[in-house]
N, C-alpha and C positions, 0 to 999 in steps of 0.2 A: 331286380336290384334296379334301384330307380338312377337318374343319371347325377345326381349330385353325390351318391355314395361311392361312384368312380373316380368322381376329379380328386388328388390329394391337395391336402389343406395347404395352400400358399399365404397363410397369412404373413405379414411382414413380423420379421423378429421384434420382439423389443429392444428399445435401450437398455443398456444396464444402470440400474438403480445406484444412486448415490450412496454411499456406507454413510451413517448416523455420523461418524467423525467426521465425513469430507462435508455434510450438510451445515456440520457447526463449524468447522473451519472458513463454510462460506457465508455462513451468518454472522461471523464474527469480522470475517473482512468488509459486508455491508456498513454494519455499523463502524466500523474504524475510518471508512470511507466517509460516511455520513459525518461522524464528530469532528475528523479532519477540514471536510468541505466548512461545517460550519462556525469553527475556530478560524478558519480562512478569510471567514465573510464576517464575520467579528472584531477582526483585527487589521480593518485596512486602511485605518486611521493614522495620517502623515505623522511622523516623528523625524526629532533632527539627530543627526548622526552626527556624531565627533569623530574625525578622524586624527591620524597624528598631525597632519600638515594640512587640514582644513574640516570644513564639515558642510554636508548638503541633507536633504528630506528623501525618506523613504517608508512606501508602506511599513506599518510595523512586522506584519505578517513577514515580507521580503527578507528584514534584518532576523525575524525571529530564525526562519528558512536557513537563512547563510550564516547565523554561530550556530543550527545545528548540523548543518554539511560541514564546517572547520571545524567542529568537535568531535566529529563522528571521523575524519581525517586524520586528524591529530591524535587518537584515542587507534585508529588503524597504525600507524607509524609507529606509536609508542610498545605497544602490543609485539610487532615485529621485531624493535629493535631489543626490545629483555626476550622475545624467542630467541635470536642469536647470540645473546650472551650465553645462553644455560647451555 
């Protein structure tokens, strides 16, 4: 018997491979991140924002993101209110 046949195989265990679903999810997330970054870069122009008591200037992307966040928060509270009535 040779010396190599007496030593147990001590190879490193392979890390588990990602499933097809996980790979697709990662790919979609990367594509969305690229699109969001591109959207933000293309919308840095300063725009005038009119408030009830005045006005100011802000980058368009900030106006869009703040509007999105306000809409999400209002939608969340509206959904909770409807859920409590049922």
